[in-house]
N, C-alpha and C positions, 0 to 999 in steps of 0.2 A: 226620097227616104230622109228619113230625121234622124239626125245627128246625136245619139245619146253619151251622156258624160259621165264618165266612172265618178264616184265620188272621190275625193281626195283620202289615200292611204292613211295619212295623219289622223287626220278625224276619226277613222274607224278603228285607229289601234288605240286611242288614249292612253298615249305612252307616258311614262313618267322621267323627268328628267334625272331623277334619285338613282344613282348607280348601283345601290343597295337593294332598290325594287326588282326582284330577278323575275318575278311572275309578268310583269308588262315587258320584260327584256327577252323571256321566252314567246311571249304573243307575238313581238315585233319580229322575231326571229323565226316564229312559223309564218307569218305573213310575207317578210322579205326574202327569207332565203331560198323560198320555191322560183323566185323571180331572176334568180342568179344562174346564168348559164355557164359551159364552159366552151369557148370558140377561140381556136386557136392558140391553144394550150393555155389559157388565159380566162379565170372567173370573171363573168362581166355581167352587168344589168342594161337592158336596153335603154333607151332614151325615153319611152314612153312612161313605163314603169318608174324609172327615177323622177322624172317630171310628177308624177303623180304622187310620189311620197312627199316629194318637196314641196306639194301644192301650188306648181304652176302649170301652165300649158306645155305640151310638147315644143308648140313654136317659138315660145319666149326662152325654154331650155336652150335649144339650138340656137336661136338669134343671138344669146349671150355665149355660148361656145363659140359661134363663128366671128365674134367681136373681140373674143380674148384667145384667139388660136393660137397666142405663142405660150398660153399656158395649158394647153392639150396637146402636147406631144402622142406620137403612136402608142405609146405604152400606156397612155391615162385614156385615150377614147380613141376610137377608129369607125368606119362606115363599112358595114357588111357589104361582101361581094354576094354579086347573085345566087351561086351554088348555096352559100351560107345561110342566106336568106330563105332560100327554099327549103333548104333543112330544118332552120327553125319553123317555118311555114307547115312544113309537114308534121312536126311534134307539138308544135301547139297553135292555139287558136287566134294567128295574125292574120288581119285581115290583107287581101289582096288587092292592088291597085284597079282590078276589073269589078271590083265590088266596092267601090269608094274609098278604100284604105289609103295606105301610102303612096307617095308616088315615085318616092326614090327611097334605097335601103335605109334603115334606119342605124344610128351613131348606136355604140354599145359604149359604157365607159368600165373601166376597173376601178379596183378598190380608190384607190388615188387619184382617178377620175371624177368618181362620185363626190370625194372630198372636193375637189378644184372646182367642181360646178356650185357646190353649196354654196363657197367663197363667191364664184363671180354672180350667183344669182341676188346677194346682197339680201337677203330676207330670214328675219329670224326664225321662220317656220322651216325655211331648207337648212339651217345652220343645226337648230334642235336636231331635225330628223337625219339628218349625215352622221350623228352617233350612233343610230341604230342601224344605219345602213353597212356601216364600219365594224360595228360589232356582228352583224349578219355574216360579213366577210370572213373575219377572226373565227367565229362560231364554225363556218364551211372550212376552213382551213386546218382547225383542229380535229373536226370531224374526220376529213381527208386523211391526216394523220395516223388517227387512231386506226383506221381501218388498214393503211398501208402497214401498220406495226400488226396489225393482228394476220395479215396477208403474210407477213414475213414470218411470224410464230409457225404458223401453218405450215408453209414450206419447209422449216426447220424441223417440225414435229414429222413431216412427211418421211424427209430425209433419214431421220431416226428411225422411223417405223421399217422404212425399207430397209437399213442397215439390221435390225433386228431380225428382218424375215431371212435375211441372206446368212445371217449368224446360225438362226434356227435350223434351216435347212440343211447348213453345213453339219451342223451337231446330230443331227438325225441320221445322215448321210453317215456320218462317222460311226456311229451306233450300228448300223444296220452292217457296215464292213466288217466291225469286231464281233457282232454274233453270228457270223458266218461260218 
């Protein structure tokens, strides 16, 4: 079996460092945001995806994390357990060890871990791309907050409608009693 390498995501995106250029921001978010998963109550990105974004191999990324372990506490990066990995493999196309894939569960990085990874890689490309990774995390946080706000408003509206329904039923019952 011949291993194929995926192109670097940074090359695919043609991103502009100019913060005013929202079209490239949106393109970056469209490409990066789907790579962010919710695991253990944290939004995280897989080591292989982060390495691809930063233009390095997964092996190099993991080596730098191992060499700089003190910079990656558990709230920055953690290794998936077997159950989490199985769940991720069932949801997404992640290769299994039986088919030439990973030999151990991947590391995942939180927003802070992704920034730290860019710093320890010490590459201009990683630092440049980390801006877009952070923007993707921030955008997801904003979208989730908006969804929660809408859900709260919907619950409030349902409660009001329920209260109005009870009031209408009471009014109708009163009218029926008075018309007898």
